[in-house]
C-alpha positions in Angstrom: -14.1 -69.7 -23.6 -14.3 -72.5 -26.4 -11.4 -74.1 -28.4 -12.7 -74.5 -32.1 -11.0 -77.6 -33.0 -11.0 -77.1 -36.6 -9.2 -73.8 -36.9 -7.2 -74.4 -33.9 -8.4 -71.0 -32.4 -10.1 -69.7 -29.2 -13.4 -68.4 -29.3 -13.6 -64.8 -26.3 -17.5 -64.3 -26.3 -17.9 -60.6 -26.0 -21.4 -59.1 -24.7 -23.3 -56.4 -26.9 -26.1 -54.4 -25.8 -28.1 -51.9 -27.4 -31.7 -50.3 -28.1 -32.5 -52.3 -30.9 -36.2 -50.6 -31.2 -34.4 -48.0 -32.2 -32.2 -47.1 -35.4 -28.9 -46.2 -33.7 -28.6 -49.4 -32.1 -29.7 -50.8 -35.7 -27.1 -49.0 -37.1 -24.2 -50.1 -34.3 -24.7 -53.8 -34.4 -24.3 -53.3 -38.1 -21.0 -51.8 -38.0 -20.2 -54.1 -35.0 -20.8 -57.3 -37.5 -19.1 -56.2 -40.2 -15.8 -55.0 -38.2 -16.0 -58.2 -36.8 -15.3 -59.9 -40.8 -12.9 -57.1 -41.4 -10.8 -57.9 -38.4 -10.0 -61.3 -38.8 -10.1 -60.8 -42.8 -7.1 -58.6 -42.3 -5.2 -60.6 -38.8 -5.5 -64.5 -40.4 -3.1 -65.8 -37.9 -4.8 -64.5 -34.7 -5.2 -67.4 -32.4 -8.5 -65.8 -30.4 -11.7 -64.8 -32.4 -14.3 -62.5 -30.6 -17.9 -64.0 -30.8 -20.5 -61.4 -30.1 -23.9 -62.0 -27.8 -26.2 -59.4 -28.9 -28.5 -58.4 -25.7 -31.3 -55.5 -26.8 -31.4 -53.2 -23.0 -35.3 -52.2 -25.1 -34.7 -48.3 -23.6 -34.4 -49.0 -20.0 -31.9 -48.7 -17.3 -32.7 -51.7 -15.6 -33.7 -54.0 -18.6 -29.2 -53.0 -19.7 -28.4 -54.1 -16.6 -30.0 -57.5 -16.8 -28.9 -58.0 -19.8 -25.5 -57.5 -18.4 -25.5 -59.4 -15.8 -27.2 -62.4 -17.9 -24.4 -61.7 -20.0 -21.6 -62.2 -17.4 -23.1 -64.9 -15.3 -24.4 -67.2 -18.4 -22.4 -67.0 -21.4 -19.9 -65.9 -19.9 -18.4 -62.9 -21.8 -15.1 -61.8 -21.3 -16.0 -58.0 -22.3 -19.4 -55.8 -22.8 -19.6 -53.2 -25.8 -22.4 -50.5 -24.9 -25.2 -49.8 -23.8 -25.4 -47.1 -25.7 -26.7 -44.0 -23.8 -24.1 -42.7 -21.1 -27.1 -43.0 -18.6 -27.4 -46.7 -19.1 -23.8 -47.3 -19.3 -23.5 -45.5 -15.6 -26.2 -47.6 -14.9 -24.0 -50.8 -15.1 -21.1 -49.6 -14.2 -22.4 -48.3 -10.8 -25.7 -51.2 -10.5 -28.7 -48.4 -8.5 -26.8 -45.0 -9.7 -29.0 -42.4 -12.0 -28.1 -38.5 -12.0 -29.6 -36.0 -14.6 -30.8 -32.5 -14.5 -33.5 -33.3 -16.7 -35.5 -37.3 -17.1 -36.0 -38.5 -20.2 -39.5 -39.1 -19.1 -40.1 -35.8 -17.3 -43.0 -33.5 -18.8 -43.2 -31.1 -21.0 -44.6 -28.9 -18.1 -41.5 -29.8 -15.8 -39.5 -28.8 -18.7 -40.7 -24.7 -19.3 -40.3 -25.2 -15.5 -37.2 -25.5 -15.6 -36.8 -23.5 -18.4 -38.0 -20.6 -16.9 -35.7 -21.1 -13.7 -32.6 -20.4 -16.1 -34.4 -17.6 -17.7 -34.8 -15.3 -13.9 -30.4 -16.3 -13.9 -27.7 -14.8 -15.2 -25.8 -16.9 -17.8 -27.2 -16.5 -21.3 -25.0 -19.3 -22.4 -26.3 -22.7 -22.1 -24.6 -26.2 -23.0 -27.0 -29.3 -23.7 -26.0 -32.4 -23.2 -29.1 -34.4 -24.0 -29.7 -37.5 -26.7 -31.8 -36.9 -30.3 -35.3 -37.7 -28.4 -35.1 -35.6 -25.4 -33.4 -32.5 -27.8 -36.7 -32.5 -30.0 -39.0 -32.2 -27.4 -36.6 -30.1 -25.2 -35.8 -27.2 -27.9 -39.5 -27.0 -28.7 -40.1 -25.5 -25.2 -37.3 -23.4 -25.2 -39.0 -21.5 -28.7 -42.1 -21.7 -26.3 -40.2 -19.7 -23.0 -38.9 -17.3 -25.4 -35.1 -18.4 -24.9 -34.7 -18.8 -28.5 -33.9 -14.9 -29.0 -31.2 -13.1 -29.8 -28.3 -13.0 -27.2 -29.2 -16.5 -26.5 -26.1 -19.0 -27.0 -26.9 -22.3 -27.4 -24.5 -25.2 -27.6 -25.0 -28.9 -28.0 -22.4 -31.3 -27.4 -21.1 -34.1 -29.7 -23.6 -37.0 -28.6 -26.3 -34.3 -30.4 -24.4 -33.0 -33.1 -23.9 -36.2 -34.3 -27.2 -37.2 -34.5 -28.8 -34.2 -35.6 -29.9 -35.8 -39.2 -32.0 -37.9 -36.9 -34.4 -34.9 -35.9 -36.8 -34.4 -38.3 -37.5 -30.9 -39.7 -40.2 -29.4 -36.8 -37.0 -30.3 -34.6 -34.4 -28.8 -36.9 -36.4 -25.6 -37.0 -36.6 -25.2 -33.0 -32.6 -25.0 -32.7 -31.8 -22.1 -35.4 -28.9 -21.0 -34.1 -27.4 -23.5 -32.3 -23.5 -23.9 -32.0 -22.4 -27.5 -32.1 -18.8 -29.8 -31.8 -18.3 -32.8 -33.0 -15.4 -35.0 -33.3 -14.1 -34.6 -37.2 -13.5 -37.8 -39.0 -11.5 -37.5 -42.6 -12.6 -38.9 -45.7 -10.7 -41.8 -47.2 -10.4 -43.7 -49.0 -11.3 -47.0 -47.0 -14.7 -45.1 -44.9 -15.8 -44.5 -48.2 -15.9 -48.3 -49.1 -17.4 -49.5 -46.0 -20.2 -46.9 -46.0 -21.4 -48.9 -48.8 -21.0 -52.1 -47.6 -22.6 -50.9 -44.1 -25.9 -49.5 -46.3 -26.0 -52.9 -48.1 -25.8 -54.6 -45.2 -28.0 -52.5 -42.7 -30.8 -52.9 -45.5 -30.5 -56.6 -45.7 -30.9 -57.1 -41.8 -33.7 -54.7 -41.8 -35.6 -53.8 -45.1 -38.3 -52.9 -43.6 -36.7 -49.4 -41.7 -35.2 -46.3 -44.0 -31.5 -46.4 -44.4 -30.5 -44.1 -42.0 -27.2 -42.2 -42.1 -24.3 -43.5 -40.7 -22.5 -41.4 -38.2 -19.0 -41.4 -36.1 -21.0 -43.6 -33.3 -21.1 -46.3 -36.0 -17.1 -45.2 -37.2 -16.2 -45.7 -34.1 -18.1 -49.1 -33.1 -16.1 -50.4 -36.1 -13.3 -49.6 -34.4 -14.1 -50.1 -30.8 -14.3 -53.8 -32.0 -10.7 -53.8 -34.1 -9.5 -52.0 -30.6 -11.1 -55.2 -28.4 -10.0 -57.9 -30.7 -6.4 -57.1 -30.2 -6.4 -56.5 -26.8 -7.7 -59.9 -26.1 -4.8 -61.6 -28.7 -2.4 -59.4 -26.5 -3.5 -61.4 -23.3 -2.7 -64.3 -25.1 -3.7 -68.2 -24.2 -2.2 -68.3 -20.4 -5.1 -66.0 -19.0 -7.5 -67.4 -21.1 -7.8 -70.5 -19.6 -10.4 -70.8 -17.5 -12.0 -67.1 -17.4 -14.1 -66.9 -14.3 -14.1 -67.9 -11.0 -17.8 -68.1 -9.1 -17.8 -67.4 -5.4 -18.8 -71.1 -3.8 -22.3 -69.8 -2.0 -23.1 -67.3 -3.9 -27.0 -65.4 -2.4 -27.9 -63.6 -5.4 -27.2 -63.3 -9.6 -24.8 -60.4 -8.8 -22.8 -62.9 -6.3 -22.9 -65.8 -9.1 -21.4 -64.0 -11.6 -17.8 -64.4 -10.3 -14.4 -62.7 -11.2 -13.2 -62.3 -14.6 -9.1 -63.7 -14.0 -8.6 -62.4 -17.7 -10.4 -58.8 -16.9 -7.7 -56.6 -14.9 -5.1 -57.3 -18.1 -7.8 -56.9 -20.8 -8.7 -53.7 -19.1 -5.1 -52.4 -18.6 -4.5 -53.4 -22.8 -7.8 -52.1 -23.9 -7.6 -48.4 -21.6 -4.4 -47.2 -23.2 -4.4 -48.2 -27.1 -3.5 -46.3 -30.6 -3.8 -47.3 -34.1 -5.0 -46.3 -37.4 -8.4 -47.2 -37.6 -11.9 -45.7 -39.8 -11.7 -43.4 -38.0 -8.5 -41.5 -38.3 -6.3 -41.8 -35.3 -7.5 -44.0 -33.0 -5.9 -43.0 -29.7 -7.5 -44.6 -26.1 -6.2 -42.9 -22.6 -6.9 -43.7 -19.5 -10.1 -45.6 -20.9 -11.6 -41.9 -23.1 -11.0 -41.6 -26.5 -9.1 -38.7 -28.0 -10.7 -37.0 -30.7 -7.7 -35.3 -32.4 -9.6 -32.5 -34.0 -13.4 -31.4 -33.6 -15.8 -30.2 -36.1 -17.5 -26.6 -35.0 -21.2 -26.6 -36.7 -24.1 -23.9 -37.2 -27.6 -25.3 -36.9 -29.2 -23.2 -39.7 -31.9 -23.7 -42.2 -32.5 -27.6 -42.8 -29.6 -28.7 -41.0 -26.0 -28.0 -39.7 -23.3 -25.4 -41.8 -19.6 -26.2 -41.0 -18.3 -22.8 -38.7 -14.8 -24.0 -38.1 -12.2 -26.5 -36.4 -10.6 -27.1 -33.6 -7.6 -28.9 -32.7 -4.7 -28.9 -30.1 -2.5 -28.1 -32.8 -3.9 -24.4 -34.0 -6.9 -23.9 -31.9 -10.2 -22.5 -33.0 -9.4 -22.0 -36.8 -11.6 -21.3 -39.9 -10.2 -24.0 -41.9 -8.7 -27.3 -40.9 -4.8 -27.3 -40.0 -4.7 -23.6 -40.8 -3.4 -20.8 -38.8 -6.5 -18.7 -39.4 -8.0 -17.8 -36.1 -12.0 -17.4 -35.1 -14.8 -19.4 -36.5 -17.1 -18.3 -40.2 -19.8 -16.2 -39.7 -22.4 -17.5 -36.6 -26.1 -16.9 -37.4 -27.1 -16.7 -33.8 -30.4 -17.6 -32.3 -32.8 -14.7 -33.3 -31.4 -14.9 -37.0 -29.1 -11.8 -35.4 -25.2 -11.6 -36.7 -23.9 -9.9 -32.9 -22.1 -12.0 -30.4 -24.1 -12.0 -27.6 -23.2 -11.2 -24.2 -23.6 -14.1 -22.6 -24.9 -13.0 -19.7 -27.9 -10.6 -18.0 -28.8 -9.6 -14.2 -31.2 -10.6 -13.9 -34.4 -10.5 -16.0 -37.3 -10.7 -13.6 -38.4 -7.1 -12.4 -38.1 -8.7 -8.7 -34.9 -10.0 -8.7 -32.7 -6.4 -10.4 -30.0 -5.4 -9.2 -30.7 -3.1 -6.2 -27.7 -0.9 -6.2 -28.2 1.8 -3.4 -26.8 5.2 -3.8 -26.3 7.9 -0.8 -28.5 11.3 -0.3 -27.3 13.9 0.8 -27.9 17.8 0.4 -25.1 19.3 -1.4 -21.9 18.1 -4.1 -24.7 17.0 -6.4 -22.6 17.2 -9.2 -21.0 13.7 -7.9 -24.6 11.7 -7.1 -27.9 13.2 -6.5 -31.3 11.5 -5.9 -34.6 12.3 -5.8 -38.2 11.1 -5.9 -40.5 12.7 -7.9 -42.7 13.7 -5.9 -46.1 13.2 -8.7 -44.6 10.0 -10.1 -42.9 8.4 -7.1 -40.0 7.4 -9.6 -36.8 7.4 -7.5 -34.7 10.1 -10.2 -30.9 9.3 -9.6 -28.1 11.8 -11.5 -25.0 12.5 -11.1 -20.8 12.0 -12.3 -20.8 8.9 -10.5 -23.6 7.2 -11.5 -23.0 7.7 -15.4 -20.1 6.2 -14.5 -21.8 3.5 -13.2 -24.0 3.7 -16.5 -21.1 3.7 -18.4 -19.5 0.9 -16.7 -22.7 -1.3 -17.0 -22.3 -0.3 -20.8 -19.2 -1.9 -21.7 -19.6 -4.7 -19.5 -20.0 -8.5 -21.7 -23.6 -8.8 -20.2 -26.8 -6.7 -19.7 -27.3 -5.4 -16.1 -30.8 -4.3 -15.1 -30.7 -2.5 -12.3 -32.8 0.1 -10.0 -31.1 2.8 -8.2 -32.7 2.6 -4.4 -31.8 6.3 -2.6 -30.6 6.0 1.2 -32.7 7.6 2.8 -35.0 7.3 6.4 -38.6 5.9 5.7 -40.0 9.2 4.9 -37.4 10.1 2.2 -36.5 13.5 3.7 -33.1 12.9 5.1 -30.3 10.1 4.8 -30.6 7.0 6.8 -26.5 7.2 7.9 -23.3 7.7 6.8 -21.0 6.4 4.2 -19.9 3.3 6.5 -23.7 3.1 7.4 -24.6 2.9 3.8 -22.0 -0.3 3.3 -23.0 -2.1 6.6 -26.2 -2.0 4.8 -25.0 -3.5 1.6 -22.8 -6.3 3.9 -26.7 -7.2 5.5 -28.2 -7.8 2.4 -29.9 -4.6 1.6 -28.5 -4.1 -1.6 -26.8 -5.7 -4.4 -24.6 -2.8 -4.9 -23.6 0.8 -3.7 -23.2 3.7 -6.7 -21.6 6.8 -5.3 -18.5 9.0 -3.9 -18.0 6.4 -1.7 -13.6 6.1 -0.5 -12.0 2.8 -0.5 -10.9 2.3 2.8 -9.3 -0.6 4.5 -11.9 -0.8 7.1 -15.1 -0.9 4.9 -13.5 -3.6 2.7 -13.7 -5.7 5.5 -17.3 -6.1 5.0 -17.4 -5.5 1.3 -15.3 -6.3 -2.1 -14.7 -2.9 -3.9 -13.8 -2.9 -7.9 -10.8 -0.5 -9.3 -11.3 2.2 -8.1 -12.7 5.1 -11.4 -11.5 8.7 -9.6 -8.0 10.6 -8.4 -6.6 9.2 -5.5 -5.9 11.3 -2.5 -6.3 14.4 0.3 -5.8 17.5 0.6 -5.8 21.1 1.7 -8.1 24.2 0.1 -6.5 27.7 1.7 -7.2 31.4 0.6 -5.4 32.9 -1.4 -2.8 36.0 -0.3 -0.7 38.5 -1.3 2.7 37.3 -0.1 4.5 40.9 -1.2 2.6 42.7 1.9 4.2 40.5 4.6 7.8 42.6 6.2 8.6 39.1 7.0 9.4 36.8 3.3 12.5 37.1 2.9 12.7 34.7 5.9 10.0 32.6 3.3 12.3 30.9 1.0 13.6 28.8 3.5 11.9 26.5 6.4 12.3 26.6 9.7 14.2 23.5 10.1 16.8 24.7 6.9 17.4 27.8 8.9 18.5 26.4 11.8 20.7 23.6 10.0 22.4 26.1 8.2 22.8 28.7 11.2 24.3 25.7 12.6 26.7 24.9 10.2 28.4 28.4 9.9 29.1 28.4 13.4 30.4 24.7 13.4 32.6 25.9 9.9 33.7 29.0 11.8 34.8 26.5 15.0 36.5 24.3 13.2 39.0 26.8 10.8 39.7 28.8 13.7 41.0 25.4 15.7 42.9 24.4 12.3 44.6 27.9 12.0 45.0 28.8 15.8 48.4 27.4 16.0 49.9 28.4 13.1 48.0 32.2 12.1 48.0 35.8 14.0 45.2 36.5 12.4 43.2 34.0 14.7 45.0 34.9 17.9 44.4 37.3 20.0 41.7 38.2 23.1 39.3 35.3 24.3 36.6 38.2 22.8 38.2 38.9 19.8 38.5 35.1 18.7 34.8 34.5 19.4 34.3 37.4 17.1 36.3 36.0 14.7 34.5 32.2 14.9 31.8 34.1 13.6 32.2 36.4 11.9 34.4 34.5 9.3 32.2 31.8 9.3 29.1 34.3 8.3 31.0 36.3 5.5 31.5 33.8 3.6 27.8 34.7 2.9 28.8 37.3 0.4 32.2 36.1 0.0 33.9 39.1 2.2 36.1 36.7 4.4 39.6 38.3 4.4 41.8 36.2 6.8 44.5 34.7 5.8 44.5 30.8 5.8 48.0 28.4 6.9 46.5 25.6 6.9 45.4 22.9 4.3 43.2 21.7 6.1 41.8 24.8 7.2 41.7 26.1 3.0 40.0 22.4 2.2 37.2 22.7 4.6 36.5 26.4 3.7 37.1 25.3 0.1 33.9 23.0 0.3 32.5 25.0 2.3 32.3 27.6 0.1 30.7 25.9 -2.4 28.0 24.8 -0.2 26.6 28.6 0.5 27.0 29.5 -3.4 24.4 26.6 -3.6 22.1 28.2 -0.5 22.2 31.4 -1.8 21.7 30.7 -5.2 18.7 28.7 -4.2 17.2 31.3 -1.7 17.5 34.1 -4.3 15.5 32.4 -6.9 13.3 31.3 -4.1 12.2 35.2 -2.8 12.3 36.4 -6.5 9.3 33.7 -7.3 7.7 34.8 -4.2 7.9 38.6 -4.9 7.0 38.5 -8.5 4.2 35.4 -8.5 2.0 36.5 -6.0 -1.0 34.3 -7.1 0.9 31.2 -6.6 1.3 32.2 -2.5 -1.3 30.0 0.0 -2.5 31.2 3.3 -1.2 28.2 4.7 1.1 25.2 3.7 1.4 22.6 6.3 -1.7 21.7 8.2 0.4 21.0 11.3 0.8 25.2 11.8 -3.0 25.3 11.5 -3.4 22.5 14.7 -0.4 24.0 16.4 -2.2 27.4 16.5 -5.3 25.8 17.1 -7.2 27.1 14.3 -9.6 25.6 12.5 -10.1 22.6 9.8 -13.2 22.1 7.5 -14.3 18.6 6.4 -17.3 17.2 4.3 -20.2 16.4 6.2 -20.0 12.1 6.3 -17.0 11.9 5.2 -14.0 9.6 6.4 -11.8 12.9 6.3 -12.8 13.4 9.8 -11.3 10.3 11.6 -8.3 11.2 9.6 -7.8 14.7 11.4 -8.6 13.0 14.8 -6.6 10.0 14.8 -4.5 10.8 12.0 -2.9 14.1 12.4 -4.0 14.5 16.2 -7.0 17.6 16.1 -9.1 18.5 18.8 -12.5 17.7 17.6 -13.7 21.2 18.9 -11.4 22.4 16.4 -13.0 20.7 13.4 -16.6 22.1 11.3 -18.7 19.8 8.9 -20.1 21.8 5.1 -22.3 20.1 3.1 -22.1 22.2 -0.5 -19.1 23.7 -2.1 -21.3 27.8 -1.3 -21.1 26.8 2.3 -16.7 26.0 1.9 -16.5 29.4 0.5 -18.3 30.8 3.3 -16.2 29.3 6.1 -13.0 29.8 4.3 -14.0 33.6 3.8 -14.8 34.1 7.2 -11.5 32.3 8.7 -11.0 31.2 12.1 -11.1 34.0 14.0 -14.8 35.0 12.8 -16.4 31.6 12.9 -15.3 29.9 9.7 -11.8 27.9 8.9 -8.7 28.1 8.1 -8.5 25.1 5.5 -11.0 22.8 4.2 -9.4 19.2 3.8 -11.6 16.9 0.8 -10.5 14.4 -1.7 -9.3 15.5 -4.7 -11.9 15.2 -7.0 -14.5 17.4 -4.2 -11.1 19.7 -4.6 -10.7 20.2 -8.6 -14.3 20.9 -8.5 -14.5 23.3 -6.1 -11.6 25.2 -7.8 -12.5 25.7 -10.7 -15.8 27.4 -9.2 -13.7 29.3 -7.2 -10.0 29.6 -8.7 -8.9 33.3 -8.0 -9.7 32.9 -4.0 -8.6 29.6 -3.2 -5.7 26.8 -3.9 -4.7 23.4 -3.7 -1.8 23.1 -1.2 0.3 20.9 1.0 1.0 17.6 0.6 -1.2 15.0 -0.3 -2.4 12.0 1.6 -2.7 9.2 -0.5 -6.3 6.6 -0.2 -7.2 5.0 -3.2 -10.2 6.6 -4.4 -14.1 6.0 -5.0 -14.9 2.3 -6.3 -18.3 0.6 -6.5 -19.2 -1.7 -3.9 -20.4 -5.2 -4.2 -21.5 -8.0 -1.7 -18.0 -10.1 -0.3 -17.1 -13.1 -3.2 -19.3 -11.5 -5.6 -18.6 -12.5 -9.1 -19.7 -9.0 -10.7 -16.2 -7.3 -9.2 -14.3 -8.8 -11.4 -15.7 -8.0 -14.7 -17.0 -4.5 -13.4 -13.3 -3.7 -12.3 -12.2 -4.7 -16.2 -15.0 -1.9 -17.1 -14.3 0.4 -15.3 -10.5 0.2 -16.8 -12.5 0.2 -20.4 -14.2 3.3 -19.4 -11.5 5.7 -18.0 -9.3 4.9 -20.9 -12.6 6.0 -23.8 -15.3 7.9 -21.9 -13.9 9.3 -18.4 -12.8 12.5 -20.2 -16.1 13.1 -21.7 -18.1 12.2 -18.8 -16.2 14.4 -16.3 -16.4 17.5 -18.7 -20.1 17.0 -18.8 -20.3 17.4 -14.8 -17.5 20.0 -13.8 -16.2 21.5 -17.2 -12.3 21.7 -17.8 -11.0 21.8 -14.4 -7.4 22.4 -15.7 -8.4 25.8 -17.1 -7.4 27.0 -13.0 -4.3 25.8 -13.5 -3.8 27.4 -16.7 -5.0 30.8 -15.8 -2.9 31.0 -12.7 0.0 29.2 -14.6 0.5 26.4 -12.9 -0.3 23.8 -9.8 0.0 25.4 -6.3 2.6 24.4 -4.0 4.5 24.7 -1.2 7.4 27.0 -2.4 9.8 27.4 0.2 13.0 25.7 0.5 12.8 22.6 2.6 15.4 20.5 4.1 15.2 17.8 2.8 16.6 19.0 -0.5 19.8 19.8 0.9 20.8 17.1 3.0 23.1 15.6 0.8 25.1 19.2 1.0 25.1 19.3 4.3 26.4 15.7 4.7 29.6 16.6 2.5 30.1 19.8 4.5 29.4 17.9 8.0 32.3 15.2 6.9 34.6 17.4 5.6 35.1 19.4 8.3 34.6 16.7 10.5 37.4 14.5 8.9 39.6 17.5 9.1 38.9 18.2 12.9 39.9 14.2 13.1 42.8 14.3 11.4 44.4 17.7 13.0 43.6 16.0 16.3 45.3 12.9 15.4 48.6 15.0 14.6 48.5 17.3 17.6 48.4 14.3 19.8 50.9 12.6 18.3 53.2 15.7 18.3 52.2 16.1 21.9 52.9 12.2 22.9 55.3 12.8 26.1 52.2 14.4 27.4 50.4 11.5 27.8 52.9 9.2 28.5 53.6 11.2 31.6 52.8 10.1 34.9 51.0 13.5 35.6 46.9 13.1 36.6 44.2 13.4 33.8 43.5 16.4 35.0 47.5 18.0 34.9 47.5 16.4 31.0 44.5 17.8 29.4 45.8 21.4 31.0 49.0 21.0 29.4 47.1 19.6 26.1 45.6 23.2 26.2 48.2 25.4 27.4 50.6 23.2 24.2 47.2 24.2 22.1 47.3 27.9 22.4 50.6 28.2 22.4 51.6 30.3 18.8 54.3 28.0 16.8 55.9 30.2 14.3 57.0 29.7 10.6 60.5 28.2 11.6 59.4 25.5 14.2 59.9 28.0 17.3 57.2 28.5 20.3 56.0 31.6 21.5 53.5 32.6 24.0 54.3 36.0 23.3 51.8 36.9 21.0 53.7 40.6 20.1 56.5 38.9 19.3 54.9 36.5 17.4 53.3 39.5 15.3 56.8 41.0 15.2 58.1 37.8 13.8 55.1 37.4 11.4 54.9 41.1 10.3 58.9 40.3 8.7 58.2 37.1 7.3 54.6 38.6 5.3 56.9 41.8 4.0 59.6 39.5 3.0 60.5 39.9 -1.2 59.7 36.8 -1.7 56.3 36.7 -0.6 56.0 40.1 -2.7 56.8 38.7 -5.4 54.3 35.7 -4.6 51.6 38.0 -4.2 51.9 39.7 -7.2 52.0 36.4 -9.4 49.4 34.1 -7.4 46.5 35.8 -8.7 43.9 33.3 -6.8 45.0 33.1 -3.6 45.7 36.5 -3.6 45.7 38.8 -0.1 43.6 41.0 -2.4 40.9 38.0 -2.5 41.0 36.8 1.1 43.7 34.2 0.9 47.9 34.2 1.4 49.4 30.8 0.3 52.6 29.7 -1.1 53.3 27.8 -4.3 56.4 25.1 -5.0 59.5 27.3 -5.4 58.8 29.3 -2.5 61.4 30.2 0.4 61.0 27.0 3.0 60.1 29.3 5.7 57.0 30.8 3.8 55.3 27.3 3.3 56.1 25.2 5.9 53.2 24.3 7.8 53.2 21.7 10.4 49.1 21.2 10.7 
């Protein structure tokens, strides 16, 4: 630090490390010199002045480090501008550390070998971050290895894009189709003036050199000097005294350098700075320059062509500060206008994707793998194969693959089950598995599946029979549980009505046998609305109204279901419930090698002796035709895709019935963690939406024609208890509520019995005896039924009641009800229950 007595300013030494043997280094040096002069001409009130100390790194990392040590130890400097190469900068920062993919001194053969390695990999998009001297050799080798052809993408970073002007014509020719990005510096009056002054000074400093082109690195170096000068001034004089403290016992040049007392403050200031510079908005955050806009260029012909911009506000756009997204037309390697897919797996024959496929004798519509006996070529066809090929074609990159049948070494029979095929994939024998492979949880423990590409589910195939020939067809509209529930509610409702009417209604009294018959008669007669017993209790009327509604719904549903059974004979499956087949000890068929066998045994409780496996649709037909009693099966359980194809062929003989047990469908399998699963799943969705119908029709025809021929999809047409649970709940709550109200009122009226000193048995007997006593309309109690009947007849035949019966049509005696309206004599309407 030197105090200049003439100007009253403090000289701040700053180091500059550049490769002075290159035009780039000379350009930067010229820009720094001009920047120092311009800054202090514009800021003549500053008390600090930067004094540059130039060192030549001679394009060598070690030399750059030595220059830095010299500047820090012998000058000493407060800061260092440069070195110009990132590798040298890293070396200086770390003092022994260096890492790069391609060393600048690497031979052409080494570069070529590395490119061939890249060529055998998946990616076809490469980002190159090299300086122009290495780029000149690198891209020539890219052309030689055939990697500057259609399908490839090469992107260069700013460090090379900004120096394209320094490359000769042969270098540019080897980079045709390359896309580059660089910071965008807007043109301004100040920038134009600086360029003119820079050219004059460069020519005066290096007269023997051709004037190179000023690029953004030169402009940034100009602004960097401004940033450093402002930071030094901001630190102020208090921290400029005694800039270094040296270690007393220095054991090496590095130890003798010392520690800058102002370094931390200077770094803190310069790492976060923003001002309007020659390059535009010069903004540094955490030591990183923040370009506000990037320019995207395409190497075409003799140089570069601007194709778009990127900004934080608009993203990628064709024009600056414009919302028109995308880029202008890009010419890709190979003079192609087609946007490359970007990936290819892989290019070498020995590294093609090994795709395992199941080999079996039947169901060849889905997958069929054979080896040509003459050419020895593997021929794989089928619906699943065509779907896979369509999916591969929809991927954003190319996938080369070979199909490998999963067969024994002699090639004559399958090497195992579908689970075995999956295990071989997880063991590394295959790179993928394609076929009619169902996605299952236990298989997902070993491999990753794509999204399914087929309909999911397992169901039954059963023969069709003529249901109208059965003598018991009238029982079929309702399932057994519904019959039992309905009968129970008939009895319960009749019992409730009897309890509510027994004390007040002579028609619900008499000998025990007669009363039991009355309970059944009254409730079951509501089926045809033939009940004629007069109801007196309002509670019983409420119960019967609700029950009549329930009966109406049940009878209407029964009639509709029976009519359907009698008129649509082709919709009658021989079985509708697989549990019925199991209980009868009959046999069920399944596809050989399928997971359905485990499903039948473990989930549905079948004995293995009841199960039979088959390999073709023809065997399915023969087994169903024979039936369980003749060595065949009563039903076939299989997945929906197979069922659809089978029924399309045997439409008039068999049908699908029963519930559909959910599965995940067919999927393509890949090793755990494969990066292809996500891309293939996306492609499956695309193919499903756009091509699946055509592929399916090609292999299976129109599988919906059978449903259209039969009129509808076959399902069980029995009425199930689940459909009427709500109805029975309402009826049960109504009857039970009325019964509870009656008992509470009855017990309240006879509470003297409950509070008596008698035993429980005596109380119960008294309550029962009291309940059995007939209570006539005038409030008297009669234990003699004959007297009650005579009294009732006298009342029933009174003129008032006769008149009422003539005018009250809704509850007339002819319809089986008798009631009173307000205004009738009290002895006719009284009802204590």
